[in-house]
DSSP file (Angstrom, degrees, kcal/mol; ACC not computed):
  #  RESIDUE AA STRUCTURE BP1 BP2  ACC     N-H-->O    O-->H-N    N-H-->O    O-->H-N    TCO  KAPPA ALPHA  PHI   PSI    X-CA   Y-CA   Z-CA
    1    1 A M              0   0    0      0, 0.0     0, 0.0     0, 0.0     0, 0.0   0.000 360.0 360.0 360.0 130.1    2.3   17.7  -56.1
    2    2 A T        -     0   0    0      1,-0.1     2,-0.1     0, 0.0     0, 0.0  -0.661 360.0-119.9 -81.8 129.0    4.9   20.1  -57.3
    3    3 A P        -     0   0    0      0, 0.0     2,-0.3     0, 0.0    -1,-0.1  -0.378  26.5-113.9 -67.9 147.1    8.5   19.2  -56.5
    4    4 A R        -     0   0    0     -2,-0.1     2,-0.5     2,-0.0     0, 0.0  -0.641  26.9-144.8 -79.8 136.2   10.5   21.6  -54.3
    5    5 A H        -     0   0    0     -2,-0.3    -1,-0.0     1,-0.1     0, 0.0  -0.891  16.6-172.3-104.9 129.1   13.4   23.2  -56.1
    6    6 A T  S    S+     0   0    0     -2,-0.5     2,-0.6     1,-0.0    -1,-0.1   0.640  71.2  76.2 -90.8 -15.7   16.5   23.9  -54.2
    7    7 A S        +     0   0    0      1,-0.0    -1,-0.0     2,-0.0    -2,-0.0  -0.856  51.2 169.8 -99.5 124.1   18.1   25.8  -57.0
    8    8 A T    >   +     0   0    0     -2,-0.6     3,-1.7     1,-0.1     8,-0.1  -0.693   1.9 172.2-132.2  79.5   16.8   29.3  -57.6
    9    9 A P  T 3  S+     0   0    0      0, 0.0    -1,-0.1     0, 0.0    -2,-0.0   0.739  76.0  58.8 -64.6 -23.0   19.1   31.0  -60.1
   10   10 A D  T 3  S+     0   0    0      2,-0.1     2,-0.3     3,-0.0    -2,-0.0   0.461  85.5  99.0 -87.3   1.3   16.8   34.0  -60.5
   11   11 A V  S <  S-     0   0    0     -3,-1.7    -3,-0.1     1,-0.1     5,-0.1  -0.696  89.0 -96.6 -91.1 139.9   17.0   34.9  -56.8
   12   12 A D    >>  -     0   0    0     -2,-0.3     4,-2.3     1,-0.1     3,-0.6  -0.237  30.2-127.5 -50.1 133.0   19.4   37.6  -55.6
   13   13 A P  H 3> S+     0   0    0      0, 0.0     4,-2.5     0, 0.0     5,-0.2   0.830 109.7  56.1 -56.8 -33.5   22.7   35.9  -54.3
   14   14 A A  H 3> S+     0   0    0      2,-0.2     4,-2.2     1,-0.2     5,-0.2   0.885 107.7  48.4 -67.0 -37.0   22.4   37.9  -51.1
   15   15 A V  H <> S+     0   0    0     -3,-0.6     4,-2.7     2,-0.2    -1,-0.2   0.927 111.7  49.3 -67.7 -44.4   19.0   36.4  -50.5
   16   16 A R  H  X S+     0   0    0     -4,-2.3     4,-2.5     1,-0.2    -2,-0.2   0.902 111.1  50.3 -60.2 -41.2   20.2   32.9  -51.3
   17   17 A A  H  X S+     0   0    0     -4,-2.5     4,-2.4     2,-0.2    -1,-0.2   0.910 111.9  46.8 -64.6 -42.5   23.1   33.4  -48.9
   18   18 A E  H  X S+     0   0    0     -4,-2.2     4,-2.6     2,-0.2    -2,-0.2   0.905 112.0  51.1 -65.9 -40.9   20.8   34.6  -46.1
   19   19 A L  H  X S+     0   0    0     -4,-2.7     4,-2.6     2,-0.2    -2,-0.2   0.918 111.0  48.4 -60.9 -44.5   18.4   31.7  -46.8
   20   20 A A  H  X S+     0   0    0     -4,-2.5     4,-2.4     2,-0.2    -2,-0.2   0.906 111.1  50.7 -62.7 -42.1   21.4   29.2  -46.6
   21   21 A R  H  X S+     0   0    0     -4,-2.4     4,-1.9     2,-0.2    -2,-0.2   0.929 112.5  45.9 -62.0 -46.0   22.5   30.8  -43.3
   22   22 A L  H  X S+     0   0    0     -4,-2.6     4,-2.5     1,-0.2    -2,-0.2   0.902 112.2  50.8 -64.8 -40.9   19.1   30.5  -41.8
   23   23 A R  H  X S+     0   0    0     -4,-2.6     4,-2.7     2,-0.2    -1,-0.2   0.873 107.4  53.8 -65.8 -36.5   18.7   26.9  -43.0
   24   24 A D  H  X S+     0   0    0     -4,-2.4     4,-2.2     2,-0.2    -1,-0.2   0.913 109.4  48.9 -61.8 -41.4   22.0   26.1  -41.5
   25   25 A S  H  X S+     0   0    0     -4,-1.9     4,-2.6     2,-0.2    -2,-0.2   0.926 110.6  50.0 -63.1 -44.6   20.8   27.5  -38.2
   26   26 A I  H  X S+     0   0    0     -4,-2.5     4,-2.9     1,-0.2    -2,-0.2   0.921 109.9  51.0 -59.5 -44.5   17.6   25.5  -38.4
   27   27 A D  H  X S+     0   0    0     -4,-2.7     4,-2.1     1,-0.2    -1,-0.2   0.902 110.8  48.7 -60.6 -41.6   19.6   22.3  -39.2
   28   28 A N  H  X S+     0   0    0     -4,-2.2     4,-2.2     2,-0.2    -1,-0.2   0.902 112.1  48.4 -65.0 -41.6   21.8   23.0  -36.1
   29   29 A I  H  X S+     0   0    0     -4,-2.6     4,-2.7     2,-0.2    -2,-0.2   0.915 110.0  52.2 -64.9 -43.2   18.7   23.5  -33.9
   30   30 A D  H  X S+     0   0    0     -4,-2.9     4,-2.2     1,-0.2    -2,-0.2   0.912 109.6  49.3 -59.3 -42.6   17.1   20.4  -35.2
   31   31 A A  H  X S+     0   0    0     -4,-2.1     4,-2.2     1,-0.2    -1,-0.2   0.912 111.0  49.7 -62.9 -42.5   20.2   18.4  -34.3
   32   32 A A  H  X S+     0   0    0     -4,-2.2     4,-2.7     1,-0.2    -2,-0.2   0.903 109.1  52.6 -63.3 -40.8   20.2   19.9  -30.8
   33   33 A L  H  X S+     0   0    0     -4,-2.7     4,-2.7     2,-0.2     5,-0.2   0.920 108.8  49.7 -60.5 -44.3   16.5   19.0  -30.4
   34   34 A V  H  X S+     0   0    0     -4,-2.2     4,-2.3     1,-0.2    -1,-0.2   0.922 113.1  46.4 -61.7 -44.1   17.2   15.4  -31.4
   35   35 A H  H  X S+     0   0    0     -4,-2.2     4,-2.1     2,-0.2    -2,-0.2   0.888 112.5  50.1 -66.8 -38.5   20.1   15.2  -28.9
   36   36 A M  H  X S+     0   0    0     -4,-2.7     4,-2.5     2,-0.2    -2,-0.2   0.910 111.0  48.9 -66.0 -41.8   18.0   16.8  -26.1
   37   37 A L  H  X S+     0   0    0     -4,-2.7     4,-2.8     2,-0.2    -2,-0.2   0.906 109.1  53.2 -63.4 -40.4   15.2   14.4  -26.7
   38   38 A A  H  X S+     0   0    0     -4,-2.3     4,-1.8    -5,-0.2    -2,-0.2   0.920 110.8  46.7 -60.4 -43.2   17.6   11.5  -26.6
   39   39 A E  H  X S+     0   0    0     -4,-2.1     4,-1.9     2,-0.2    -2,-0.2   0.911 111.2  51.8 -63.6 -43.1   18.9   12.7  -23.2
   40   40 A R  H  X S+     0   0    0     -4,-2.5     4,-2.6     1,-0.2    -2,-0.2   0.925 109.9  48.8 -59.6 -45.2   15.3   13.2  -22.0
   41   41 A F  H  X S+     0   0    0     -4,-2.8     4,-2.1     1,-0.2    -1,-0.2   0.823 105.6  57.7 -68.4 -30.1   14.4    9.6  -23.0
   42   42 A K  H  X S+     0   0    0     -4,-1.8     4,-1.6    -5,-0.2    -1,-0.2   0.931 110.7  44.5 -61.4 -43.4   17.6    8.3  -21.3
   43   43 A C  H  X S+     0   0    0     -4,-1.9     4,-2.1     1,-0.2    -2,-0.2   0.921 112.9  49.5 -66.2 -44.5   16.3    9.9  -18.0
   44   44 A T  H  X S+     0   0    0     -4,-2.6     4,-2.4     1,-0.2    -1,-0.2   0.818 106.2  57.2 -68.9 -27.7   12.7    8.7  -18.5
   45   45 A Q  H  X S+     0   0    0     -4,-2.1     4,-2.2     2,-0.2    -1,-0.2   0.912 106.6  49.6 -64.7 -41.0   14.0    5.2  -19.2
   46   46 A Q  H  X S+     0   0    0     -4,-1.6     4,-2.3     2,-0.2    -2,-0.2   0.904 109.9  50.9 -62.7 -41.0   15.7    5.3  -15.8
   47   47 A V  H  X S+     0   0    0     -4,-2.1     4,-2.9     1,-0.2    -2,-0.2   0.921 108.4  52.8 -60.6 -43.8   12.4    6.5  -14.3
   48   48 A G  H  X S+     0   0    0     -4,-2.4     4,-2.5     1,-0.2    -2,-0.2   0.895 109.5  47.7 -59.9 -41.8   10.7    3.5  -16.0
   49   49 A H  H  X S+     0   0    0     -4,-2.2     4,-2.4     2,-0.2    -1,-0.2   0.896 112.5  49.3 -67.0 -39.6   13.1    1.0  -14.5
   50   50 A L  H  X S+     0   0    0     -4,-2.3     4,-1.3     2,-0.2    -2,-0.2   0.924 112.3  48.1 -64.1 -44.9   12.7    2.6  -11.0
   51   51 A K  H  <>S+     0   0    0     -4,-2.9     5,-3.0     1,-0.2     3,-0.4   0.925 112.6  48.6 -60.9 -45.1    8.9    2.5  -11.3
   52   52 A A  H ><5S+     0   0    0     -4,-2.5     3,-1.3     1,-0.2    -2,-0.2   0.907 108.4  53.7 -63.2 -41.8    9.0   -1.2  -12.5
   53   53 A A  H 3<5S+     0   0    0     -4,-2.4    -1,-0.2     1,-0.3    -2,-0.2   0.780 117.3  37.6 -63.8 -26.4   11.3   -2.2   -9.6
   54   54 A H  T 3<5S-     0   0    0     -4,-1.3    -1,-0.3    -3,-0.4    -2,-0.2   0.145 112.3-114.9-113.1  18.2    8.9   -0.7   -7.1
   55   55 A Q  T < 5 +     0   0    0     -3,-1.3    -3,-0.2     1,-0.2    -4,-0.1   0.835  60.4 156.5  51.8  39.8    5.7   -1.7   -8.8
   56   56 A L      < -     0   0    0     -5,-3.0    -1,-0.2    -6,-0.2    -2,-0.1  -0.674  49.8 -95.9 -90.1 150.4    4.7    1.9   -9.5
   57   57 A P        -     0   0    0      0, 0.0    -1,-0.1     0, 0.0    44,-0.0  -0.319  25.3-125.7 -66.9 148.3    2.3    2.6  -12.3
   58   58 A P  S    S+     0   0    0      0, 0.0     2,-0.3     0, 0.0    42,-0.1   0.843  93.6  55.6 -61.7 -34.2    3.8    3.6  -15.7
   59   59 A A        -     0   0    0     41,-0.1    34,-0.0    38,-0.0     0, 0.0  -0.736  59.1-169.3-103.1 150.4    1.7    6.8  -15.9
   60   60 A D     >  -     0   0    0     -2,-0.3     4,-2.7     1,-0.1     3,-0.3  -0.750   4.3-174.4-135.7  85.4    1.5    9.6  -13.3
   61   61 A P  H  > S+     0   0    0      0, 0.0     4,-2.5     0, 0.0     5,-0.2   0.819  83.5  52.7 -55.2 -36.0   -1.4   11.8  -14.3
   62   62 A A  H  > S+     0   0    0      2,-0.2     4,-2.2     1,-0.2     5,-0.2   0.930 112.1  45.2 -66.6 -43.8   -0.7   14.4  -11.6
   63   63 A R  H  > S+     0   0    0     -3,-0.3     4,-2.7     2,-0.2    -1,-0.2   0.920 113.0  51.4 -62.8 -44.2    2.9   14.8  -12.7
   64   64 A E  H  X S+     0   0    0     -4,-2.7     4,-2.5     1,-0.2    -2,-0.2   0.917 110.0  48.6 -61.0 -44.2    1.8   14.9  -16.3
   65   65 A A  H  X S+     0   0    0     -4,-2.5     4,-2.4    -5,-0.2    -1,-0.2   0.908 112.2  49.0 -62.9 -41.8   -0.7   17.7  -15.6
   66   66 A A  H  X S+     0   0    0     -4,-2.2     4,-2.6     1,-0.2    -2,-0.2   0.910 111.5  49.7 -64.1 -41.7    1.9   19.7  -13.7
   67   67 A Q  H  X S+     0   0    0     -4,-2.7     4,-2.8     2,-0.2    -2,-0.2   0.903 110.6  49.7 -64.2 -41.2    4.4   19.3  -16.5
   68   68 A I  H  X S+     0   0    0     -4,-2.5     4,-2.4     2,-0.2    -2,-0.2   0.934 112.0  47.6 -63.9 -45.4    1.9   20.4  -19.1
   69   69 A A  H  X S+     0   0    0     -4,-2.4     4,-2.0     2,-0.2    -2,-0.2   0.923 113.8  48.1 -61.3 -43.7    1.0   23.5  -17.1
   70   70 A R  H  X S+     0   0    0     -4,-2.6     4,-2.4     1,-0.2    -2,-0.2   0.916 112.2  48.5 -63.2 -43.5    4.7   24.3  -16.6
   71   71 A L  H  X S+     0   0    0     -4,-2.8     4,-2.7     1,-0.2    -1,-0.2   0.873 108.3  54.1 -66.7 -36.3    5.5   23.9  -20.2
   72   72 A R  H  X S+     0   0    0     -4,-2.4     4,-2.5     2,-0.2    -1,-0.2   0.915 109.8  48.1 -62.8 -41.2    2.5   26.1  -21.2
   73   73 A R  H  X S+     0   0    0     -4,-2.0     4,-2.3     2,-0.2    -2,-0.2   0.928 112.4  48.5 -64.4 -43.7    3.9   28.8  -19.0
   74   74 A L  H  X S+     0   0    0     -4,-2.4     4,-1.6     1,-0.2    -2,-0.2   0.915 111.0  51.0 -61.0 -42.7    7.4   28.4  -20.4
   75   75 A A  H  <>S+     0   0    0     -4,-2.7     5,-3.1     1,-0.2     4,-0.3   0.928 109.0  50.7 -61.7 -45.8    6.0   28.5  -23.9
   76   76 A E  H ><5S+     0   0    0     -4,-2.5     3,-1.3     1,-0.2    -1,-0.2   0.924 111.0  47.9 -58.5 -44.8    4.0   31.7  -23.2
   77   77 A S  H 3<5S+     0   0    0     -4,-2.3    -1,-0.2     1,-0.3    -2,-0.2   0.779 112.6  49.9 -69.4 -24.1    7.1   33.4  -21.8
   78   78 A A  T 3<5S-     0   0    0     -4,-1.6    -1,-0.3    -3,-0.2    -2,-0.2   0.367 116.1-114.9 -92.2   4.6    9.1   32.3  -24.9
   79   79 A K  T < 5S+     0   0    0     -3,-1.3     2,-0.4    -4,-0.3    -3,-0.2   0.858  72.2 136.7  63.0  36.7    6.4   33.6  -27.3
   80   80 A L      < -     0   0    0     -5,-3.1    -1,-0.3    -6,-0.1    -2,-0.2  -0.904  69.0 -95.2-111.1 142.4    5.7   30.1  -28.4
   81   81 A D     >  -     0   0    0     -2,-0.4     4,-2.2     1,-0.2     3,-0.3  -0.397  30.5-150.4 -58.1 116.0    2.1   28.9  -28.9
   82   82 A P  H  > S+     0   0    0      0, 0.0     4,-2.5     0, 0.0    -1,-0.2   0.836  95.7  57.0 -60.8 -33.0    1.2   27.1  -25.6
   83   83 A A  H  > S+     0   0    0      2,-0.2     4,-2.3     1,-0.2     5,-0.2   0.906 107.5  48.0 -64.9 -40.3   -1.2   24.8  -27.4
   84   84 A F  H  > S+     0   0    0     -3,-0.3     4,-2.5     2,-0.2    -1,-0.2   0.933 111.3  50.3 -63.5 -45.6    1.6   23.7  -29.7
   85   85 A A  H  X S+     0   0    0     -4,-2.2     4,-2.5     1,-0.2    -2,-0.2   0.894 110.6  50.1 -60.4 -40.4    3.9   23.1  -26.7
   86   86 A E  H  X S+     0   0    0     -4,-2.5     4,-2.8     2,-0.2    -1,-0.2   0.917 109.8  49.9 -65.4 -43.3    1.1   21.1  -25.0
   87   87 A K  H  X S+     0   0    0     -4,-2.3     4,-2.1     2,-0.2    -2,-0.2   0.919 111.7  49.2 -60.4 -43.0    0.6   18.9  -28.1
   88   88 A L  H  X S+     0   0    0     -4,-2.5     4,-2.2     2,-0.2    -2,-0.2   0.936 113.0  45.9 -62.2 -47.1    4.3   18.3  -28.3
   89   89 A L  H  X S+     0   0    0     -4,-2.5     4,-3.2     1,-0.2     5,-0.2   0.895 110.2  54.0 -65.8 -38.9    4.6   17.4  -24.6
   90   90 A N  H  X S+     0   0    0     -4,-2.8     4,-2.3     1,-0.2    -1,-0.2   0.898 108.8  49.9 -60.6 -39.1    1.5   15.1  -24.8
   91   91 A F  H  X S+     0   0    0     -4,-2.1     4,-1.6    -5,-0.2    -2,-0.2   0.926 113.5  45.3 -63.1 -45.0    3.2   13.3  -27.7
   92   92 A I  H  X S+     0   0    0     -4,-2.2     4,-2.5     2,-0.2    -2,-0.2   0.919 111.9  51.6 -65.1 -44.6    6.4   12.9  -25.7
   93   93 A I  H  X S+     0   0    0     -4,-3.2     4,-2.9     1,-0.2     5,-0.2   0.908 107.2  53.3 -60.1 -43.0    4.5   11.8  -22.6
   94   94 A A  H  X S+     0   0    0     -4,-2.3     4,-2.0     1,-0.2    -1,-0.2   0.898 110.6  47.2 -59.9 -40.2    2.6    9.1  -24.6
   95   95 A E  H  X S+     0   0    0     -4,-1.6     4,-2.2     2,-0.2    -1,-0.2   0.900 111.3  50.8 -68.5 -40.6    5.9    7.7  -25.8
   96   96 A V  H  X S+     0   0    0     -4,-2.5     4,-2.8     2,-0.2    -2,-0.2   0.931 110.3  49.4 -61.9 -45.8    7.4    7.7  -22.3
   97   97 A I  H  X S+     0   0    0     -4,-2.9     4,-2.8     1,-0.2     5,-0.2   0.906 108.8  53.0 -61.2 -41.0    4.3    5.9  -20.9
   98   98 A R  H  X S+     0   0    0     -4,-2.0     4,-2.0    -5,-0.2    -1,-0.2   0.920 110.9  47.0 -59.5 -43.7    4.6    3.3  -23.7
   99   99 A H  H  X S+     0   0    0     -4,-2.2     4,-2.7     2,-0.2    -2,-0.2   0.921 111.6  50.6 -62.6 -44.0    8.3    2.8  -22.8
  100  100 A H  H  X S+     0   0    0     -4,-2.8     4,-2.6     1,-0.2    -2,-0.2   0.891 109.4  51.1 -63.5 -39.2    7.4    2.5  -19.1
  101  101 A E  H  X S+     0   0    0     -4,-2.8     4,-2.5     2,-0.2    -1,-0.2   0.913 111.2  47.9 -63.1 -41.9    4.7    0.0  -19.9
  102  102 A R  H  X S+     0   0    0     -4,-2.0     4,-2.5     2,-0.2    -2,-0.2   0.915 111.9  49.3 -65.3 -42.7    7.2   -2.1  -21.9
  103  103 A I  H  X S+     0   0    0     -4,-2.7     4,-1.8     2,-0.2    -2,-0.2   0.926 112.9  47.5 -61.6 -44.8    9.8   -1.9  -19.1
  104  104 A A  H  X S+     0   0    0     -4,-2.6     4,-2.4     1,-0.2     5,-0.4   0.900 112.0  50.2 -64.2 -40.5    7.2   -3.0  -16.5
  105  105 A E  H  X S+     0   0    0     -4,-2.5     4,-2.6     1,-0.2    -1,-0.2   0.903 109.7  50.3 -64.2 -41.6    6.0   -5.8  -18.7
  106  106 A D  H  < S+     0   0    0     -4,-2.5    -1,-0.2     1,-0.2    -2,-0.2   0.845 115.6  44.3 -63.8 -33.1    9.6   -7.0  -19.2
  107  107 A A  H  < S+     0   0    0     -4,-1.8    -2,-0.2    -5,-0.2    -1,-0.2   0.836 134.9   9.6 -81.3 -33.7   10.1   -6.9  -15.4
  108  108 A T  H  < S-     0   0    0     -4,-2.4    -3,-0.2     1,-0.4    -2,-0.2   0.483 104.8-102.6-128.2  -5.4    6.9   -8.6  -14.3
  109  109 A G  S  < S-     0   0    0     -4,-2.6    -1,-0.4    -5,-0.4    -2,-0.1  -0.432  73.3 -15.5  97.4 177.7    5.0  -10.0  -17.3
  110  110 A P        -     0   0    0      0, 0.0    -8,-0.0     0, 0.0    -9,-0.0  -0.189  69.8-121.7 -57.8 140.5    2.0   -8.4  -19.1
  111  111 A L        -     0   0    0    -10,-0.1     3,-0.1     1,-0.1     2,-0.0  -0.546  32.2-104.5 -77.6 147.1    0.1   -5.7  -17.2
  112  112 A P        -     0   0    0      0, 0.0     3,-0.1     0, 0.0    -1,-0.1  -0.374  40.5-100.9 -68.5 153.2   -3.6   -6.3  -16.5
  113  113 A A    >   -     0   0    0      1,-0.2     3,-1.7     3,-0.1     0, 0.0  -0.310  55.2 -75.0 -67.5 158.1   -6.1   -4.4  -18.6
  114  114 A D  T 3  S+     0   0    0      1,-0.3    -1,-0.2     2,-0.1    -3,-0.0  -0.248 120.3  24.8 -54.0 139.2   -7.7   -1.3  -17.1
  115  115 A G  T 3         0   0    0     -3,-0.1    -1,-0.3     1,-0.0    -2,-0.1   0.427 360.0 360.0  87.5  -1.3  -10.3   -2.2  -14.5
  116  116 A E    <         0   0    0     -3,-1.7    -2,-0.1    -4,-0.0    -3,-0.1   0.430 360.0 360.0-101.1 360.0   -8.9   -5.6  -13.7
C-alpha cells in the first residue's frame, strides 16, 4: 500500500490553497455530523427509556420503514444517492435498536429470544 503524501511541492500554490480550503470545509462538516449524531442518539436514548418504562418493543418496523422512505425522498431532493442514505439510516437504526435492547434489559432483565 502506497502511503498518502500530504506534501505536494510540485502542485501550484493556488491549487494547494483551494484543496486546503475544501478540506477545512469537509472537516467542519464532519464535526457537525458527529455533533448531530450525538444529539440524535440523546433523543433516541430518551425514546429507549420511555419504551422500557412502558414495556414497548425496542424495534418499531413501521416507524423504521416510514423513516427510510422519508430519508430516501430527502436524499433524492438533495441530489444524494437514496441507496446510500438508506444504508446510512439502516446502520443508525441498528445501533438505536441495540441501545433500546440494552436499556430494556437493564430495566427488566434479559429479553426473551424471538419466538418465545
